ZAZA-985425 format. One line per field, with one value per residue: residue number from 1; residue in one letter; chain; z, y, x of N, C-alpha, C, O in turn. Coordinates in nm, 4 decimals. Atoms other than C-alpha are relative to their C-alpha. Example, Ala and Ser with C-alpha at 12.3 -4.5 7.8 and 13.67 -1.06 7.14 Angstrom:
BEGIN
i = (1_2);
aa = (A_S);
ch = (A_A);
nw = (0.0000_-0.0060);
nv = (-0.1190_-0.1190);
nu = (0.0890_-0.0820);
caw = (0.7800_0.7140);
cav = (-0.4500_-0.1060);
cau = (1.2300_1.3670);
cw = (0.0000_0.0730);
cv = (0.1200_0.1090);
cu = (0.0900_-0.0770);
ow = (0.0665_0.0899);
ov = (0.1181_0.2198);
ou = (0.1936_-0.0261);
This chain:
BEGIN
i = (1_2_3_4_5_6_7_8_9_10_11_12_13_14_15_16_17_18_19_20_21_22_23_24_25_26_27_28_29_30_31_32_33_34_35_36_37_38_39_40_41_42_43_44_45_46_47_48_49_50_51_52_53_54_55_56_57_58_59_60_61_62_63_64_65_66_67_68_69_70_71_72_73_74_75_76_77_78_79_80_81_82_83_84_85_86_87_88_89_90_91_92_93_94_95_96_97_98_99_100_101_102_103_104_105_106_107_108_109_110_111_112_113_114_115_116_117_118_119_120_121_122_123_124_125_126_127_128_129_130_131_132_133_134_135_136_137_138_139);
aa = (M_A_V_M_V_L_A_G_C_S_S_G_D_G_R_V_G_G_A_A_P_P_V_G_E_P_A_E_V_S_P_S_A_A_T_D_T_V_T_D_V_P_S_G_E_L_V_G_A_Y_I_A_A_Q_L_E_Q_P_T_L_E_E_A_C_V_K_D_A_I_G_W_A_C_N_V_S_S_I_D_P_L_N_D_T_E_M_R_V_T_I_T_E_L_S_P_G_V_K_G_V_G_V_A_M_A_F_R_N_F_A_S_T_G_S_D_A_P_M_P_H_L_V_R_V_V_V_V_N_E_V_G_E_E_V_G_R_T_D_H);
ch = (A_A_A_A_A_A_A_A_A_A_A_A_A_A_A_A_A_A_A_A_A_A_A_A_A_A_A_A_A_A_A_A_A_A_A_A_A_A_A_A_A_A_A_A_A_A_A_A_A_A_A_A_A_A_A_A_A_A_A_A_A_A_A_A_A_A_A_A_A_A_A_A_A_A_A_A_A_A_A_A_A_A_A_A_A_A_A_A_A_A_A_A_A_A_A_A_A_A_A_A_A_A_A_A_A_A_A_A_A_A_A_A_A_A_A_A_A_A_A_A_A_A_A_A_A_A_A_A_A_A_A_A_A_A_A_A_A_A_A);
nw = (0.0471_0.1236_0.0033_0.0812_-0.0317_0.1425_-0.0248_0.0466_-0.0394_-0.0917_0.0234_0.0004_-0.1089_-0.1050_-0.0095_0.0957_0.0650_0.0529_-0.1156_-0.0223_0.1159_-0.0602_-0.0961_0.0411_0.0800_-0.0092_0.0152_0.0937_0.0086_0.1207_0.0499_-0.0447_-0.1574_0.0288_0.1065_-0.0831_-0.0849_0.0244_0.0655_-0.0886_0.0686_-0.0084_-0.1357_0.0418_-0.0141_0.1564_0.0924_-0.0098_0.0334_0.1426_0.0738_-0.0364_0.0956_0.1673_0.0032_-0.0006_-0.1278_-0.1295_-0.0678_0.0493_-0.0435_0.0624_0.1193_-0.0037_-0.0321_0.1283_0.1335_0.0053_0.0514_-0.1065_-0.0597_-0.1131_-0.1454_-0.1187_-0.0605_-0.2178_-0.0192_0.1594_-0.0346_0.0338_-0.1060_0.0721_0.1040_0.0620_-0.0679_-0.1193_-0.0816_0.0142_-0.0525_0.0466_-0.0825_0.0571_0.1392_0.0147_0.0348_0.1500_-0.0159_-0.0494_-0.1073_0.1169_0.0543_-0.0578_-0.0271_0.1715_-0.0177_-0.1089_0.0673_0.1842_0.0083_-0.1017_0.0698_0.1426_-0.0111_-0.0368_-0.1104_-0.0731_-0.1334_-0.0106_0.1182_0.0139_-0.0604_0.0284_-0.1084_-0.1153_-0.0674_-0.0661_-0.1160_-0.1293_-0.1662_-0.0900_0.1348_0.1862_0.1572_0.0722_0.1473_0.0300_0.1597_0.0066_0.1162);
nv = (-0.0995_-0.0019_-0.0479_-0.0068_-0.0056_-0.0572_0.0356_-0.0890_-0.1249_-0.0645_-0.1245_0.0211_0.0220_0.1121_-0.0213_0.0735_-0.1160_-0.0867_-0.1148_-0.1500_-0.1265_-0.0821_-0.0854_-0.1089_-0.0135_0.0193_0.1831_-0.0393_-0.0037_0.0294_-0.0537_0.0233_-0.0899_-0.1280_-0.0136_-0.0569_-0.1180_-0.0797_0.0083_0.0348_0.1252_-0.0094_0.0774_0.1306_-0.0670_-0.1295_0.0695_0.0983_-0.1342_-0.0474_0.0796_0.0140_-0.1429_0.0462_0.0651_-0.0687_0.0801_-0.1016_0.1444_0.0995_0.0780_-0.0235_0.0610_0.1978_0.0391_-0.0155_0.0499_0.1168_-0.0080_0.0807_0.0064_-0.0957_0.0105_0.0437_-0.0616_-0.0516_-0.1240_-0.0155_-0.0766_-0.0169_0.0451_-0.0953_-0.0315_0.1096_0.0884_0.0281_0.0846_0.0025_0.0499_0.0495_0.0881_0.1115_-0.0552_0.0640_0.1835_-0.0110_-0.0630_0.0170_-0.1267_-0.1573_-0.1512_-0.1090_-0.0866_-0.0506_-0.1349_-0.1306_-0.0540_-0.0582_-0.1100_-0.1257_-0.0116_-0.0201_-0.1656_-0.0793_-0.0202_0.1167_-0.0217_0.0550_0.0563_0.0539_0.1492_0.1113_0.1253_-0.0002_0.0922_0.0225_0.0661_-0.0173_-0.1076_0.0575_-0.0292_0.1099_-0.0439_0.0857_-0.0324_-0.1217_0.0016_-0.0326_-0.0622);
nu = (-0.0720_-0.1357_-0.0746_-0.0683_-0.1757_-0.0531_-0.1421_-0.0235_0.0244_-0.0609_-0.0932_-0.1534_-0.0299_0.0560_0.1458_0.1203_0.0555_-0.0453_-0.0358_0.0367_-0.0831_-0.0924_0.0871_0.0332_0.0645_0.1411_0.0027_0.1264_0.1794_0.0855_0.1137_0.1534_0.0253_-0.0134_0.0946_0.0527_-0.0008_-0.0297_0.1175_0.0832_0.0885_0.1293_0.0901_0.1038_0.1137_0.0357_0.0711_0.1455_0.1149_-0.0966_-0.0014_0.1320_0.0746_-0.0391_0.1069_0.0329_0.0449_-0.0382_-0.1050_-0.0431_0.1012_0.1331_-0.0681_0.0177_0.1255_0.1096_-0.0871_-0.0136_-0.1054_-0.0084_-0.0944_0.0441_0.0258_-0.0390_-0.1200_0.0237_-0.0512_-0.0831_-0.0966_-0.1326_-0.0730_-0.0661_0.1063_0.0268_0.0858_0.1163_0.0717_0.1251_0.0230_0.2056_0.0299_-0.0006_-0.0095_0.1218_-0.0049_-0.0509_-0.1369_-0.1344_-0.1125_-0.0923_0.0619_0.0098_-0.1414_-0.0012_0.1271_-0.0284_-0.1211_0.0331_0.0867_-0.0742_-0.1076_0.0149_0.0382_-0.1195_-0.0028_-0.0381_-0.0756_-0.1131_-0.0378_-0.1146_0.0558_-0.0265_0.0437_0.1222_-0.0261_0.1643_0.0164_0.0897_-0.0163_-0.1561_-0.1326_-0.0316_0.0103_0.0941_-0.0131_-0.0847_-0.0295_-0.1378_-0.0083);
caw = (-2.6107_-2.9200_-2.9095_-3.1803_-3.2062_-3.4640_-3.5694_-3.7175_-3.5739_-3.3886_-3.3704_-3.2980_-2.9186_-2.7817_-2.8340_-3.0434_-3.3043_-3.4183_-3.2944_-3.1652_-3.3525_-3.2343_-2.9329_-3.0165_-3.2861_-3.3899_-3.3822_-3.6833_-3.7090_-3.8848_-4.1423_-4.0107_-3.6267_-3.7659_-3.9878_-3.6813_-3.4658_-3.6980_-3.8551_-3.6559_-3.6135_-3.5945_-3.2954_-3.3757_-3.3136_-3.6161_-3.8467_-3.7340_-3.7984_-4.1586_-4.2597_-4.1552_-4.3409_-4.6747_-4.6067_-4.5836_-4.2075_-3.8793_-3.7308_-3.8605_-3.6531_-3.8360_-4.1500_-4.0679_-3.9331_-4.2219_-4.5230_-4.4393_-4.4534_-4.2680_-4.2243_-4.0323_-3.7867_-3.4395_-3.3963_-3.0191_-3.1316_-3.4059_-3.2870_-3.4710_-3.3682_-3.6274_-3.9509_-4.1316_-3.9151_-3.7051_-3.4950_-3.5462_-3.2642_-3.2928_-3.1006_-3.3215_-3.7493_-3.8983_-4.0369_-4.4404_-4.3477_-4.3198_-4.0780_-4.4107_-4.5401_-4.2548_-4.2741_-4.6683_-4.6005_-4.2981_-4.5170_-4.8653_-4.6955_-4.4205_-4.6817_-4.9816_-5.0492_-5.0387_-4.6957_-4.5877_-4.1974_-4.2719_-4.6374_-4.5803_-4.4083_-4.4838_-4.1912_-4.0591_-3.8023_-3.7221_-3.3572_-3.1098_-2.7597_-2.6165_-2.9323_-3.1496_-3.4987_-3.6690_-4.0008_-4.1792_-4.5123_-4.5389_-4.8679);
cav = (-5.5643_-5.5392_-5.4537_-5.2708_-5.2935_-5.0458_-5.2319_-5.0401_-4.7047_-4.6490_-4.3111_-4.4740_-4.3902_-4.6708_-4.4963_-4.5932_-4.3168_-4.1325_-3.8110_-3.4974_-3.1813_-2.9836_-2.7888_-2.4568_-2.5309_-2.5741_-2.9515_-3.0033_-2.9360_-3.1600_-2.9670_-3.1360_-2.9888_-2.6692_-2.6672_-2.7582_-2.5011_-2.2422_-2.3628_-2.3370_-2.6302_-2.6384_-2.7570_-3.0642_-2.8374_-2.6076_-2.9356_-3.1086_-2.7559_-2.7334_-3.0571_-3.0968_-2.7404_-2.9215_-3.1743_-2.9079_-3.0117_-2.8400_-3.1981_-3.4247_-3.6479_-3.4839_-3.5565_-3.9544_-3.9495_-3.7338_-3.7834_-4.1204_-4.0541_-4.3557_-4.2779_-3.9452_-4.1242_-4.2412_-3.9667_-3.8743_-3.6892_-3.5370_-3.4265_-3.2791_-3.3846_-3.1464_-2.9699_-3.3286_-3.5296_-3.6349_-3.8729_-3.9420_-4.1289_-4.3416_-4.4984_-4.7841_-4.7821_-4.8286_-5.1116_-5.1572_-4.8839_-4.9439_-4.7397_-4.6285_-4.4916_-4.2974_-4.1964_-4.1144_-3.9247_-3.6888_-3.6478_-3.5561_-3.3237_-3.1411_-3.0942_-2.9957_-2.5948_-2.3213_-2.2469_-2.6040_-2.6015_-2.8808_-2.8455_-2.9925_-3.3336_-3.6612_-3.8901_-3.9591_-4.2251_-4.3739_-4.5521_-4.6481_-4.5567_-4.7811_-4.6720_-4.9725_-4.8687_-4.9542_-4.7678_-4.4865_-4.3599_-4.2405_-4.0681);
cau = (-11.9864_-11.7324_-11.4160_-11.2417_-10.8202_-10.7054_-10.3931_-10.1532_-10.2167_-9.9619_-9.7387_-9.4335_-9.4098_-9.6327_-9.9648_-10.2510_-10.3955_-10.1617_-9.9361_-10.0957_-10.0832_-9.7285_-9.8472_-9.9450_-10.0983_-10.4502_-10.6119_-10.8456_-11.2327_-11.4363_-11.6509_-11.9543_-11.8657_-11.7997_-12.1078_-12.3405_-12.2303_-12.2876_-12.6258_-12.9433_-13.1571_-13.5296_-13.7546_-13.9451_-14.2607_-14.1957_-14.1035_-14.4239_-14.6215_-14.3743_-14.4751_-14.8703_-14.9352_-14.7445_-15.0228_-15.2380_-15.3700_-15.3372_-15.1457_-14.9762_-15.2695_-15.5485_-15.3347_-15.3435_-15.6917_-15.8813_-15.6492_-15.5666_-15.1694_-15.0454_-14.7265_-14.8206_-14.9599_-14.8774_-14.5906_-14.5140_-14.2051_-13.9964_-13.6492_-13.3780_-13.0563_-12.8506_-12.9327_-12.8690_-13.0010_-13.3429_-13.5191_-13.8611_-14.0297_-14.4075_-14.6007_-14.6725_-14.6387_-14.9729_-15.0826_-14.9191_-14.6612_-14.3285_-14.0262_-13.8249_-14.1402_-14.1952_-13.8054_-13.8400_-14.1697_-14.0355_-13.6733_-13.8551_-14.1027_-13.8798_-13.5955_-13.8053_-13.9276_-13.7811_-13.8957_-13.7997_-13.7092_-13.4184_-13.3061_-12.9795_-13.1899_-13.0032_-13.0747_-13.3894_-13.3887_-13.7678_-13.8011_-14.0650_-14.1221_-13.8159_-13.5861_-13.5834_-13.5115_-13.7886_-13.6842_-13.4113_-13.3263_-12.9535_-13.0086);
cw = (-0.1052_0.0573_-0.0952_-0.0022_-0.1446_0.0132_-0.1255_-0.0180_0.1089_0.0252_0.0596_0.2033_0.1142_-0.0059_-0.1194_-0.0279_-0.0677_0.1013_-0.0016_-0.0968_0.0980_0.0912_-0.0631_-0.1694_-0.0413_-0.0677_-0.1306_0.0172_-0.0991_-0.0726_0.0642_0.1484_0.0105_-0.0570_0.1309_0.1349_-0.0841_-0.0310_0.1498_-0.0184_0.0508_0.1077_-0.1015_0.0081_-0.1393_-0.1446_-0.0024_-0.0657_-0.1341_-0.0403_-0.0119_-0.1080_-0.1748_-0.0096_0.0165_0.1247_0.1106_0.0608_-0.0933_0.0406_-0.0729_-0.1627_-0.0019_0.0203_-0.1517_-0.1705_0.0069_-0.0228_0.0972_0.0892_0.0990_0.0974_0.1531_0.0366_0.1357_-0.0376_-0.1061_0.0786_-0.0939_0.0091_-0.0850_-0.1390_-0.1276_0.0473_0.0691_0.0250_-0.0168_0.1019_-0.0136_0.1006_-0.0619_-0.1474_-0.0099_-0.0947_-0.1976_-0.0395_0.0537_0.0691_-0.1204_-0.0985_0.0483_0.0057_-0.1047_0.0333_0.0689_-0.0700_-0.1153_0.0940_0.1316_-0.0630_-0.1268_0.0204_0.0343_0.0951_0.1447_0.1587_0.0245_-0.1544_-0.0335_0.0292_-0.0762_0.0160_0.0441_0.0645_0.1036_0.1472_0.0588_0.1136_0.0348_-0.0679_-0.0809_-0.1370_-0.0704_-0.1797_-0.0495_-0.1543_0.0621_-0.1076_-0.0192);
cv = (-0.0075_0.1126_0.0389_0.0388_0.0971_-0.0931_0.0729_0.1579_0.0507_0.1016_-0.0541_-0.0057_-0.0523_0.0107_-0.0024_0.1272_0.0727_0.1190_0.1119_0.0999_0.0642_0.0537_0.1495_-0.0051_-0.0738_-0.1329_0.0233_-0.0311_-0.0984_0.0952_-0.0057_0.1165_0.0885_0.0369_0.0189_0.0958_0.1019_-0.0166_-0.0038_-0.1303_-0.0042_-0.0786_-0.0979_0.0453_0.0374_-0.1261_-0.0662_0.1332_-0.0106_-0.0707_-0.0652_0.1114_-0.0845_-0.1055_0.0555_-0.0489_0.0865_-0.0906_-0.0504_-0.1312_0.0363_-0.0490_-0.1701_-0.0279_0.0830_-0.0440_-0.1651_-0.0506_-0.0993_0.0476_0.1496_-0.0118_-0.0738_0.0951_0.0853_0.0864_-0.0012_0.1126_-0.0152_-0.0246_0.1067_0.0901_-0.0805_-0.1210_0.0046_-0.1055_0.0317_-0.1242_-0.0371_-0.0830_-0.1577_0.0406_-0.0537_-0.0895_0.0166_0.1292_-0.0478_0.1058_0.0693_0.0592_0.0827_0.0922_0.0638_0.1191_0.1135_0.0687_0.0655_0.1495_0.1121_0.0610_0.0618_0.1680_0.0692_0.0533_-0.1256_0.0069_-0.0698_0.0241_-0.0694_-0.1695_-0.0606_-0.1310_0.0055_-0.1041_-0.0458_-0.0866_-0.0077_0.0475_-0.0534_-0.0128_-0.1133_0.0693_-0.0753_0.0332_0.1262_-0.0118_0.0811_0.1063_0.0846);
cu = (0.1052_0.0717_0.0820_0.1154_-0.0028_0.1813_0.0736_-0.0294_0.1238_0.1022_0.1301_0.0484_-0.0661_-0.1517_-0.0586_-0.0513_0.1150_0.1004_-0.0716_0.0684_0.1408_-0.0984_0.0062_-0.0300_-0.1480_-0.0280_-0.1196_-0.1146_-0.0886_-0.1068_-0.0897_-0.0107_-0.0243_-0.1049_-0.1398_-0.0278_-0.0343_-0.2022_-0.1078_-0.1141_-0.1200_-0.0614_-0.0654_-0.1285_-0.0013_0.0202_-0.1526_-0.0996_0.0402_-0.1319_-0.1413_-0.0678_0.0173_-0.1171_-0.1557_-0.1413_0.0567_0.0964_0.0048_-0.0977_-0.1038_0.0013_-0.0444_-0.1233_-0.1080_0.0361_0.0389_0.1594_0.0493_0.1287_0.0415_-0.0809_0.0721_0.1719_-0.0115_0.1160_0.0915_0.1543_0.1108_0.0875_0.1452_-0.0166_0.0413_-0.0336_-0.1276_-0.0780_-0.1033_-0.1267_-0.1028_0.0346_-0.0424_-0.0192_-0.1670_-0.0093_0.0301_0.1069_0.1377_0.0705_0.0481_-0.0932_-0.0541_0.0952_0.0068_-0.0830_0.0749_0.1364_-0.1014_-0.0899_0.0368_0.1128_-0.0420_-0.1415_0.0611_0.0148_0.0176_0.0589_0.1561_0.0308_0.1069_-0.0386_0.0768_-0.0413_-0.1469_-0.0067_-0.1690_0.0393_-0.0975_0.0202_0.1036_0.1088_0.0518_-0.0271_-0.0870_0.0011_0.0909_-0.0409_0.1480_0.0148_-0.0617);
ow = (-0.0645_0.1126_-0.1199_0.0485_-0.2508_0.1024_-0.2297_-0.1257_0.1881_0.0314_0.0924_0.2550_0.2333_0.0276_-0.2239_0.0622_-0.1783_0.2241_-0.1103_-0.1602_0.2194_0.0718_-0.1388_-0.2508_0.0107_-0.1641_-0.1465_0.0630_-0.2135_-0.0030_0.1141_0.1739_0.0986_-0.0578_0.1522_0.2063_-0.0075_0.0093_0.2594_-0.1205_0.1729_0.1274_-0.2221_-0.0332_-0.2255_-0.2394_-0.1003_-0.1516_-0.2006_-0.0744_-0.0941_-0.1824_-0.2656_-0.1228_0.0234_0.0968_0.1006_0.0966_-0.1872_-0.0380_-0.0978_-0.2314_-0.0788_-0.0381_-0.2219_-0.2573_-0.1006_-0.0785_0.2139_0.2117_0.1713_0.1708_0.1347_0.1002_0.1888_0.0103_-0.1726_0.1117_-0.1219_0.1251_-0.0166_-0.1520_-0.2359_-0.0210_0.1190_-0.0753_-0.0190_0.0286_-0.0675_0.1540_0.0166_-0.1649_0.0657_-0.1558_-0.2607_-0.1491_0.1688_0.0684_-0.1419_-0.1815_-0.0179_0.0406_-0.0932_0.0423_0.0025_-0.0547_-0.1187_0.0605_0.1707_0.0051_-0.2064_0.0957_0.1157_0.1108_0.2670_0.1628_0.1024_-0.2035_-0.1483_-0.0183_-0.1842_-0.0585_0.1078_-0.0225_0.2132_0.1412_0.0735_0.1488_0.0583_-0.0413_-0.1649_-0.1774_-0.1001_-0.2699_0.0236_-0.2240_0.1768_-0.0932_-0.1273);
ov = (-0.0770_0.2162_-0.0515_0.1501_0.0717_-0.0998_0.0997_0.2165_0.1447_0.0353_0.0315_-0.0951_-0.0233_-0.0776_0.0173_0.2094_0.1040_0.1258_0.1670_0.1076_0.0596_0.0508_0.1746_0.0769_-0.1808_-0.1821_0.1197_-0.1415_-0.0639_0.1318_0.0963_0.2076_0.1272_0.1600_0.1262_0.1182_0.1910_0.0632_-0.0512_-0.1737_0.0086_-0.1926_-0.0833_-0.0441_0.0109_-0.1210_-0.0969_0.1114_-0.0046_-0.0145_-0.1563_0.0970_-0.0916_-0.1066_-0.0266_-0.0924_0.1606_-0.0362_-0.0437_-0.2258_-0.0614_-0.0990_-0.2317_-0.1291_0.0214_-0.1003_-0.2243_-0.1580_-0.0670_0.0510_0.1611_0.0776_-0.1316_0.0475_0.1595_0.1993_-0.0972_0.2311_-0.1201_-0.0557_0.1313_0.0922_-0.0221_-0.2226_0.1159_-0.1572_0.1527_-0.1967_0.0479_-0.1356_-0.2524_0.1509_-0.1292_-0.1459_0.1001_0.1463_-0.0839_0.2194_0.1904_0.1448_0.1662_0.2091_0.1732_0.2378_0.2128_0.1898_0.1885_0.2660_0.2111_0.1506_0.0992_0.1893_0.0490_0.1137_-0.1200_0.0501_-0.0244_-0.0801_-0.1125_-0.2601_-0.0049_-0.2237_0.0993_-0.1891_-0.0085_-0.1310_0.1040_0.1305_0.0348_-0.0884_-0.1233_0.1197_-0.1939_-0.0275_0.2219_-0.0868_0.1251_0.1902_0.1431);
ou = (0.1983_0.0347_0.1618_0.1293_-0.0595_0.2658_0.0138_-0.0404_0.1185_0.2057_0.2123_0.1154_-0.0544_-0.2307_0.0034_-0.0682_0.0710_0.0953_-0.0888_0.1736_0.1210_-0.2200_0.1000_0.0125_-0.1797_0.0306_-0.1944_-0.1441_-0.1182_-0.2015_-0.1372_-0.0895_-0.1011_-0.1047_-0.1964_-0.1255_0.0023_-0.2868_-0.0778_-0.1675_-0.1114_-0.0193_-0.0849_-0.2024_-0.0850_-0.0582_-0.2207_-0.1850_-0.0632_-0.2360_-0.1516_-0.1648_-0.0654_-0.1655_-0.2471_-0.2531_0.1546_0.2009_-0.0745_-0.0920_-0.1744_-0.0878_-0.1182_-0.1619_-0.1883_-0.0307_0.0292_0.1825_0.0268_0.1400_0.1404_-0.1228_0.1792_0.2659_-0.0942_0.1052_0.1304_0.1498_0.1688_0.0607_0.2445_-0.1390_0.0384_-0.0464_-0.1444_-0.1271_-0.1257_-0.1941_-0.1736_0.1322_-0.0368_-0.0708_-0.2281_0.0815_-0.0346_0.1603_0.1622_0.0231_0.0422_-0.0627_-0.1155_0.0790_0.0621_-0.0516_0.1049_0.1521_-0.0959_-0.0679_-0.0250_0.1627_0.0440_-0.2365_0.1512_0.1209_0.0039_0.1741_0.2398_-0.0126_0.1179_0.0299_0.0963_-0.0730_-0.1949_0.0123_-0.2108_0.1540_-0.1471_0.1041_0.1862_0.2023_0.1413_-0.1318_-0.0727_-0.0566_0.0653_-0.1092_0.1565_0.1038_-0.0544);
């Protein structure tokens, strides 16, 4: 396990990390934390159904089998984490398909269109069933 030491971040009273806000004043809240609580995050089922409909198939597996869309194959779960991030779990990559391709396809389809379920989606991480990352996109 790596340990990170923050040099030069002492508050002057022996504490690391800077001074706490004065008593009675609210602490700052990051914009992403405030946004995450306000925005509704769609279910993975809704995202999968939306993408399948965009591919003109009832399910992603049908798109895989009938239309040979390799990135839609072997999806075991779609987990939107917040309005900008999603994790996709697959059993295995289809032959000739790279994890980054799966991530890019999910990002593009879930965030595009006037009724897209995740219009602010930025990051998609694709993992295998044991949780090992096999691809991602962050843009």
